[in-house]
Every structure is written in structure tokens, then in C-alpha cells.
Backbone as CSV, one residue per row, in Angstrom:
resi,resn,N_x,N_y,N_z,CA_x,CA_y,CA_z,C_x,C_y,C_z
1,UNK,0.837,-1.184,0.000,0.000,0.000,0.000,0.883,1.249,0.000
2,UNK,0.439,2.284,-0.684,1.195,3.522,-0.698,0.723,4.409,0.436
3,UNK,1.621,5.182,1.030,1.208,6.065,2.119,0.319,7.183,1.587
4,UNK,-0.501,7.733,2.474,-1.377,8.834,2.097,-0.559,10.070,1.773
5,UNK,-0.940,10.729,0.710,-0.313,11.993,0.349,-0.961,13.059,1.212
6,UNK,-0.165,13.942,1.785,-0.711,14.944,2.687,-0.530,16.344,2.130
7,UNK,-1.471,17.229,2.530,-1.374,18.619,2.133,-0.170,19.271,2.819
8,UNK,0.059,18.903,4.055,1.249,19.288,4.789,1.646,18.082,5.617
9,UNK,2.788,18.154,6.243,3.246,17.006,7.009,2.342,16.709,8.198
10,UNK,1.599,17.705,8.687,0.754,17.541,9.864,-0.684,17.196,9.537
11,UNK,-1.110,17.387,8.294,-2.510,17.196,7.928,-2.647,16.028,6.960
12,UNK,-3.140,14.875,7.444,-3.300,13.734,6.533,-4.482,13.957,5.594
13,UNK,-4.429,13.306,4.435,-5.584,13.362,3.553,-6.677,12.501,4.154
14,UNK,-7.890,12.811,3.871,-9.045,12.073,4.355,-9.735,11.440,3.161
15,UNK,-10.610,10.490,3.436,-11.326,9.817,2.368,-12.148,10.773,1.522
16,UNK,-12.585,11.863,2.124,-13.436,12.822,1.405,-12.643,13.968,0.791
17,UNK,-11.319,13.937,0.894,-10.510,15.053,0.395,-10.767,15.369,-1.075
18,UNK,-10.951,14.341,-1.890,-11.165,14.558,-3.327,-12.498,15.233,-3.615
19,UNK,-13.465,15.062,-2.739,-14.797,15.641,-2.962,-15.140,16.679,-1.893
20,UNK,-14.129,17.230,-1.248,-14.346,18.166,-0.146,-15.203,19.364,-0.557
21,UNK,-14.951,19.903,-1.737,-15.707,21.070,-2.199,-17.195,20.715,-2.360
22,UNK,-17.481,19.550,-2.947,-18.871,19.100,-3.095,-19.515,18.900,-1.728
23,UNK,-18.771,18.319,-0.803,-19.272,18.081,0.544,-19.601,19.397,1.229
24,UNK,-18.722,20.357,1.110,-18.967,21.663,1.723,-20.181,22.359,1.089
25,UNK,-20.337,22.217,-0.210,-21.504,22.804,-0.893,-22.793,22.166,-0.380
26,UNK,-22.781,20.837,-0.266,-23.962,20.127,0.229,-24.284,20.529,1.664
27,UNK,-23.257,20.643,2.515,-23.482,21.036,3.906,-23.987,22.478,4.004
28,UNK,-23.516,23.341,3.127,-24.023,24.721,3.105,-25.495,24.748,2.717
29,UNK,-25.865,23.886,1.777,-27.265,23.796,1.364,-28.124,23.319,2.543
30,UNK,-27.625,22.340,3.276,-28.352,21.823,4.441,-28.472,22.909,5.503
31,UNK,-27.408,23.663,5.693,-27.448,24.774,6.646,-28.552,25.758,6.270
32,UNK,-28.678,26.037,4.973,-29.739,26.922,4.497,-31.121,26.336,4.760
33,UNK,-31.245,25.021,4.594,-32.527,24.372,4.888,-32.882,24.514,6.368
34,UNK,-31.896,24.373,7.239,-32.144,24.504,8.680,-32.558,25.936,9.009
35,UNK,-31.912,26.901,8.405,-32.323,28.294,8.610,-33.748,28.519,8.108
36,UNK,-34.083,27.857,7.013,-35.447,27.954,6.503,-36.461,27.395,7.490
37,UNK,-36.115,26.306,8.150,-37.003,25.735,9.173,-37.152,26.716,10.325
38,UNK,-36.060,27.341,10.713,-36.124,28.331,11.787,-37.081,29.471,11.404
39,UNK,-37.002,29.922,10.158,-37.914,30.978,9.697,-39.361,30.492,9.695
40,UNK,-39.559,29.217,9.328,-40.919,28.662,9.332,-41.516,28.702,10.741
41,UNK,-40.700,28.378,11.736,-41.178,28.418,13.126,-41.454,29.859,13.537
42,UNK,-40.537,30.767,13.170,-40.754,32.186,13.482,-42.045,32.702,12.855
43,UNK,-42.376,32.197,11.665,-43.563,32.642,10.931,-44.817,31.853,11.297
44,UNK,-44.704,30.979,12.324,-45.843,30.162,12.777,-46.452,29.331,11.657
45,UNK,-45.594,28.691,10.865,-46.067,27.840,9.775,-46.704,26.572,10.332
46,UNK,-47.482,25.928,9.515,-48.209,24.709,9.870,-47.224,23.619,10.309
47,UNK,-47.541,22.964,11.437,-46.645,21.968,12.048,-46.170,20.904,11.059
48,UNK,-47.081,20.366,10.274,-46.725,19.286,9.350,-45.750,19.782,8.295
49,UNK,-45.883,21.034,7.876,-44.930,21.594,6.910,-43.527,21.681,7.520
50,UNK,-43.445,22.068,8.792,-42.157,22.147,9.477,-41.556,20.752,9.608
51,UNK,-42.368,19.794,10.016,-41.905,18.410,10.168,-41.415,17.856,8.833
52,UNK,-42.113,18.167,7.773,-41.709,17.716,6.436,-40.323,18.248,6.088
53,UNK,-40.069,19.502,6.409,-38.760,20.093,6.122,-37.669,19.496,7.017
54,UNK,-38.010,19.193,8.263,-37.051,18.538,9.155,-36.683,17.172,8.594
55,UNK,-37.664,16.455,8.094,-37.415,15.147,7.488,-36.495,15.273,6.285
56,UNK,-36.679,16.315,5.498,-35.821,16.525,4.329,-34.376,16.803,4.750
57,UNK,-34.182,17.568,5.823,-32.839,17.851,6.326,-32.189,16.570,6.844
58,UNK,-32.963,15.769,7.578,-32.425,14.509,8.086,-32.006,13.587,6.942
59,UNK,-32.811,13.535,5.894,-32.469,12.705,4.737,-31.198,13.223,4.062
60,UNK,-31.062,14.533,3.958,-29.868,15.116,3.344,-28.628,14.814,4.187
61,UNK,-28.745,14.920,5.506,-27.624,14.595,6.386,-27.274,13.113,6.311
62,UNK,-28.292,12.266,6.219,-28.047,10.824,6.072,-27.262,10.544,4.791
63,UNK,-27.599,11.246,3.712,-26.891,11.049,2.449,-25.432,11.470,2.583
64,UNK,-25.174,12.564,3.287,-23.805,13.001,3.539,-23.075,11.943,4.365
65,UNK,-23.730,11.452,5.411,-23.108,10.447,6.274,-22.781,9.175,5.497
66,UNK,-23.686,8.727,4.653,-23.427,7.521,3.866,-22.264,7.720,2.903
67,UNK,-22.159,8.901,2.344,-21.024,9.203,1.472,-19.708,9.176,2.243
68,UNK,-19.723,9.722,3.453,-18.522,9.707,4.285,-18.165,8.280,4.702
69,UNK,-19.176,7.475,4.984,-18.933,6.064,5.324,-18.270,5.366,4.137
70,UNK,-18.789,5.588,2.953,-18.218,4.982,1.751,-16.774,5.439,1.550
71,UNK,-16.549,6.751,1.678,-15.197,7.285,1.521,-14.248,6.680,2.557
72,UNK,-14.718,6.568,3.798,-13.878,6.018,4.861,-13.542,4.556,4.573
73,UNK,-14.536,3.795,4.160,-14.296,2.374,3.869,-13.274,2.222,2.745
74,UNK,-13.406,3.005,1.699,-12.513,2.873,0.545,-11.105,3.414,0.819
75,UNK,-11.033,4.562,1.470,-9.746,5.227,1.663,-9.011,4.751,2.915
76,UNK,-9.715,4.716,4.035,-9.060,4.457,5.316,-8.984,2.971,5.662
77,UNK,-9.887,2.175,5.113,-9.855,0.745,5.422,-9.226,-0.019,4.269
78,UNK,-9.880,-0.042,3.123,-9.354,-0.801,1.977,-8.013,-0.227,1.525
79,UNK,-7.919,1.088,1.439,-6.686,1.719,0.979,-5.718,2.050,2.087
80,UNK,-6.072,1.725,3.323,-5.225,2.057,4.462,-4.194,0.983,4.758
81,UNK,-3.497,1.220,5.836,-2.472,0.272,6.264,-3.131,-1.026,6.705
82,UNK,-2.571,-2.135,6.262,-3.162,-3.445,6.544,-3.289,-3.705,8.041
83,UNK,-2.309,-3.271,8.824,-2.346,-3.527,10.264,-3.363,-2.649,10.993
84,UNK,-3.957,-1.659,10.318,-4.970,-0.794,10.919,-6.385,-1.152,10.458
85,UNK,-6.512,-2.040,9.482,-7.819,-2.322,8.879,-8.832,-2.855,9.887
86,UNK,-8.432,-3.747,10.766,-9.365,-4.313,11.734,-9.886,-3.241,12.691
87,UNK,-8.982,-2.429,13.236,-9.401,-1.368,14.152,-10.264,-0.331,13.439
88,UNK,-9.897,-0.001,12.220,-10.678,0.986,11.460,-12.067,0.449,11.113
89,UNK,-12.156,-0.845,10.838,-13.455,-1.461,10.549,-14.329,-1.426,11.792
90,UNK,-13.759,-1.744,12.948,-14.502,-1.691,14.214,-14.991,-0.267,14.477
91,UNK,-14.112,0.689,14.242,-14.455,2.100,14.411,-15.606,2.502,13.482
92,UNK,-15.518,2.065,12.226,-16.562,2.368,11.247,-17.896,1.779,11.669
93,UNK,-17.883,0.536,12.111,-19.138,-0.108,12.506,-19.750,0.580,13.721
94,UNK,-18.931,1.093,14.618,-19.442,1.876,15.745,-20.131,3.141,15.274
95,UNK,-19.520,3.802,14.289,-20.120,5.023,13.736,-21.435,4.712,13.032
96,UNK,-21.480,3.605,12.297,-22.722,3.191,11.622,-23.790,2.890,12.670
97,UNK,-23.408,2.218,13.743,-24.362,1.910,14.809,-24.934,3.175,15.429
98,UNK,-24.087,4.169,15.677,-24.571,5.432,16.243,-25.511,6.138,15.276
99,UNK,-25.183,6.082,14.004,-26.028,6.717,12.991,-27.409,6.041,12.939
100,UNK,-27.422,4.735,13.032,-28.691,3.998,12.941,-29.534,4.151,14.208
101,UNK,-28.902,4.303,15.365,-29.642,4.478,16.620,-30.430,5.773,16.643
102,UNK,-29.995,6.734,15.854,-30.672,8.029,15.802,-32.125,7.868,15.370
103,UNK,-32.376,6.873,14.556,-33.716,6.690,14.001,-34.722,6.233,15.032
């Protein structure tokens, strides 16, 4: 396996480094959706409409999380150091478990 290329000696590359700009754009969009929900509450909008928007934000965050899980599996586990794969897999499964418990 080849070592990870780093931006600097102190900052390792991450699984999402190649798509960081897309990830940041998506998170900014989600941030805007959350602000929109806040405005809906301020404007006393219908409860079901607010809940619908909350559900949309949760789905968008889930999509981001699944993308990060995929990136982590490919970059940090499959493409990572062989002696770290077991620990990284355990770590990943813990994160997946926490994500699923939210539901």
C-alpha cells in the first residue's frame, strides 16, 4: 500500500478530500434548509410543513453520512495500512451503529 499523500506534514488526507468542495456545498445547502425551518417556526407555519422540512434535512444529512462512510471504507480501510484495517473497521461499525440508533 502507498502512504497517504498529505497537504502538509501535519494534515493527513481524508477519504473525502477529493470531494471536499462538493461536501462543503452540500453542507451549506443543508445549513440553508435549517435556517429555513427556523424561519418557518418564526412565521408560525403549519406543524406538518415544518416536520416535512425537518425530514428533508435529516435525509440530506443521512446522504452526507453515507457518502462519508463509503469514503472512509474505501480510503481508510481498503486503501489504508493493513495492520490498521481491523481497528478501522470496528471504528466504522461503531459510527454506523450510532447513525442507525438516531432513528
